[in-house]
C-alpha angles and dihedrals in degrees: 000000000000121000091250091053089049091052090049089058090055090050090052091048090053091049093049091049093049091049091048096243089146100165091048090051094058094039090056091045090054097042096046096040090209100116128030108205103213093185092056091045091053093047092054093045093049088051091051093238091150097167091056091044092057094039091054092044091051090068089067107030146359130224096259099040094102142326093275092055092047091053092048094054092043093054092049095048093043090054091049089050094049092049090053089051090047089055088048088239095148095171092056091045091054091048091053091045093053101036104032110022100037091080090067093056090081089061100039114010095174092056091050091051091051091051090049091053089062087077089069093059125086088215119021088210085078084078106093094226091053098041093107094051105128129187125324096260095053092042091055091050092052091047091052092054089057093044093053091054091049094048093049090050094046110100090212089068094048111130091005101090099069123064112221117254109257134172113249115278092006094166091053089051092054091049090050090050092051091050091050090051092048090049091053088054092055112115090215107025114195122218093236108026119196110229108196104160144019093203093086134032115273121251130168109237120214117242109246115268096014131113123241111273123228109278110265128165115206137167116310124195103181101150131033126256097046138148135164132300138173110289115253110255098026116117111244090210110035112224114252137176116298092243091059090055097042096107103048142076093207112277090337091067099059093122097051122142121229111278129167095189114136088234094057105080116127123276092202096078093055091047088063098047124117113259111250094244090056101041095081092055098043113086125166105311110207115260119209114234092227134037113273115238103260135112097226132129119132144112093304092055090047089057090045091053090054092053094044099049103145122239118241094229120069116246121186097209115080121208132157136218125258119277113294096226123068113211100181096090120108138169088260088072090067117091100236104136114099105237099175144339119224131191117226095182095228134051109287112234103172140009136186132179120225109259094226107026097053097196097053112100126189111208129192123198140204090248092060095256123136124203132188111212130194098211095193090058093034087226136131108239096182135008121186120181116209119275136155105245096203120000092192091068092056123091122256089246092058093044091053092048094050092048091051093048119010095186114110134168138188119259099179142007122188143162126230115249092261094043095237096112131045122199126204121191119197135189115269089052097281125145129190123194123201131192115225123202108150137014093267098033119090111154131185109256106179114019102219128351118182138162094277098060126110109313125225100170133002113205105200126175110085113115094200133045114290112253104184143345133212116202118199143155138212112205102311097342116103123195142156133226114206133187129200136201091261089062096252119148118205133177126210138191118211095269137082096256096108131245121325096203137047114180136148119247117222108269091018097236134070111009135161127195131211136179123220115255093262091048094237100110132049124208136179134193127191147148129229125227087257090059098254112142125211128195113184143162118227129220093232095198093054105029091235133123109264099189138350118219119223129211109086121121115246099258133029125190093217142006120304117233123210145179138187133218146178090017085272114067138059124197131190133180114231141133092019089300144093110240123201133203135187102233090230095052125065092204119088111261100206142315139215136196090207090235091305135285098098121136119244090262107026120192117230143186134186123213117239095266092047094231095110128051124190116205129178123242131214094245102063097276144083140234129224115220120194144180122219092280091049092052089054090051091052092049090049092053092075129137094283093054090045093054091048090055093056116100136178116283109245116231097194118109116273113245117202131189106216093200094052091049091050092055097047111021112026100064092051098049093041091064109118113207127185099249111169102053091245128082115341122250114267123231131169116281092252138065120238126194111198143157133210 
C-alpha cells in the first residue's frame, strides 16, 4: 500500500473515532495493521475478553513471527489457562491446554509438561513459581506490564504504536477544500451554492431562462465544523520591491541588519515563484473576494500558494497546474538490492558520487586515503594516500600540530556541481582540491588550503564549534546555513553583515542540513547528547519545523547520518539498518539491513539519480544498493563505456578562479561531520571562506 493510502487510513480512523463508530475503528486498526491501539488492547485484556485480544493482535503479528510475538501469545494464553484453573473449570483449562498452549510444546516441551501438571493440583499456587499469584485483576495488570514491554520491543510493532498528529476533523477539512476547489472551477459560480452530495463533482447549475452571471467566488460552507483559511490563489507574502526584501532570507531572516549589498536580496520571493515548467500553463486563477469557510492552513497550502502565484498581467484564459500529489512512487523506486560489496581497506568516513558519471564514487578513509571507484567495474581507478604536498605553504600552527600528531583522517569528500573539481577535507583543518578530467586523472589543484589562507568573508557569531554547513542558492542569491555543537542554526549571506538567523536545532547538538534535489525543501537530521535522533523538514519561509519523522530507536551511541533523493525519499543509517521515509509521510516507509554487515550507524550516500545508494560496512568497506534502474546503470558501465569516457590528459596549466571556487566548492568541502561515532570534530566557532 502506498504512503498516501496509508495516510488515508489514518484519516478514516480519525473520522470514525470522532463519529463514535468505535467497533469500526478497531476493526480497521486490526485489518490495516497500521496502528496498534494499546489503550483498546489493555481494556480488552483487563476485561478478560481473550478471544478479542487475540483477534485484534492477529492483525499485527502471529505466534511464530518472532520470539517477542511467541512470548506475547504465551503470556496471554497462560493467563487464560490460570484463570480457568482458578475458577476450578477443569474442562475449560484442558481445552485451553490442548488448543492454545500445545503449540508451544514444540519450542519448550519441559515448560509444557510443567503447565500440564498444574491440572493435578487443587490450587495451582502450590507450585513454587506461582505462589505469589494474587487475584485475577492484579494478575492481569502484571501481565499487561510485561506485554507492553514485549510489544514495544517487537520490531513488527515499530512505527505502529503512535497515532500521527492530525488537526481535528482533518478528513472533513480535505472534503471542504475539494468542494472549494470545485466551486472555483464552476463556469457560473453561484453566491450560495447548494451542495447536496459528495458522490459527484460539484457544479453550479444555471436557473432555467437566465443568462450566465459574471463569475464571482464567494464564501462556501458546504460541510460542518468550518472556519476561515487563506484564499486559494492569494500570495501569502505579497511581492514587494527588491530593496524592501534586501535584508531577509524569507521568514528566517527576520532579524537581518540593513545591507545594501547586491548579494543581499531576499531569497523568500524566489522560493515562492512558479517553476518554469508550470509557468506556461498557469494563467490567472480566480481569487475569491472573501475567505472560503474552511479551517485549513498548512504545508500543503504553502505549496499550493507557490504554484498559484498570480501573474501581474491579465489573461482571459484560465488554466490550472497539474495535480499537486504524485502517485507514481513505489517501494521499487528505492535502491534496496545489494549489487556489490567492496573493500576499502580502512574505515570509510565519507563518500560522494560523481554528479555526471553516476557510477563513479569518491571514497575517503580514516587513514587519510582517497579512492575513486568505478562501481560498474568494481575497480579502483585512483588511490591517493595522504601526503602534505608542500609543508612550506602551511601555517606554523598546522606544522606544529602535524609534528605533534601525524595521524590524520578524512572528514568529508565532495564533488563540485559540474564534477570538474573534487574537494577533500581532513582533520586538523586541512583541505585538498583536485581537478578531475578523466576517469583515471585526479590532479592536485591547489596544493594546501587551510584556515589561515587569504580571507574573503569571516562569518562570526557561533558561540560553539561549527559542526556542519549547508550552502545553497535561490536564483542568483547564495547563502549558507550553519549548525554548531550547541544546536544553534544560523544563516549567512556572502557579506560581512553577520548571521540572519538564530534558531535551535532539535536535540540541540550535532545536526546536518540538506536541501532536496530541486532546492524546494529543507531537511535536517541530528542527534542529542542523550542519544535521541531527530529527522525533520523545515518550513523555509517561516523558520519553523514543518514535520518530524518517526522511526528512530530511543538511544543512539553516535550521530545519525542521512541523505535525500529524487525529491521524494529520505534515508538515514541507524540500528544497523538503512531506514527510508517518504518526505510527505512522518512514518517510516521501510528499512533494510542490506543483507547484514552494517555498523550501528552506517554512513550513506545516494547518486544524483537516486538509483544507487552507497552504504558503509563494519569491516572497512561499503556496499552498493540499487533499484532496477541502478542495476541497468551498473551493467552499462562495462569496459566499453569505461574506455569511451577516457580522454587525453591536458598538459596546459590549470587556471582557477578563486572567487568562483569559493561560491561553489568551499562551503561544501568545509562541512565538518561527526564521522567516527565518538566525539565530533572541533572547528573554530566561525566560518571562513578563503582562497589560495
